[in-house]
C-alpha positions, 0 to 999 in steps of 0.5 A, a space after each residue: 509519490 503515487 498510488 501503486 508505488 513501492 517505497 522503502 519506509 523507515 518505520 519506528 520500532 515495532 510494538 507487539 505484532 506491528 510492523 517496524 524498521 526499514 521495509 518496503 511498503 505499497 502506497 494505496 492512498 488515492 493520488 488526490 490525497 497524495 498530491 494534497 497538503 496532507 502530510 500522511 499517506 496510507 500504505 500496505 506492508 510488504 513482507 518477504 514471508 511468501 507463506 503469507 500469500 495464502 492468507 485471504 486478501 494478500 497478494 503475491 508480488 513477483 520480483 520481476 514485476 515490481 522492482 523488489 529484490 525478491 518475491 514478496 507479499 503485500 500483507 493487505 491486512 496490515 494497513 498503516 497511515 504514516 508520515 510521508 517523511 517515513 518514505 525514503 526511496 521509491 523502488 518500483 511500482 505495480 503493474 495494473 493487474 497486481 494493483 487490481 488484486 490489491 484493490 480487491 484485497 482492500 475491499 475484502 479487508 475493509 468490507 467496502 464496495 467499489 467507488 463510483 464516479 459520483 462518490 469518488 468526487 466526494 473524496 476529491 473535494 475532501 482532500 482539497 
């Protein structure tokens, strides 16, 4: 499991406007954590509702670039932490240009700045 991969996830039944059921998700968690003993992973929900591409921070994912069966949208405002066992099948991955758009969207949603080499080493130590 790696950052930028698209997986089928078997999510629990939704409550309210939460996402649920079987759906594609995008792994956005750093690979340092993905390869650690941590049993959860941070993902962004993917939807086939193309109209959501117009929402701030969301990213259009063309099927020809992602392994998805249709054009879809990474709904960056729906960030979830799920158990890794919920992810059942890797179906594709993002090219670098789309991953950069996702990263920009995450920075917008979370109101954070770019990680520098100095502060990124702190994250790596925390995941060990």
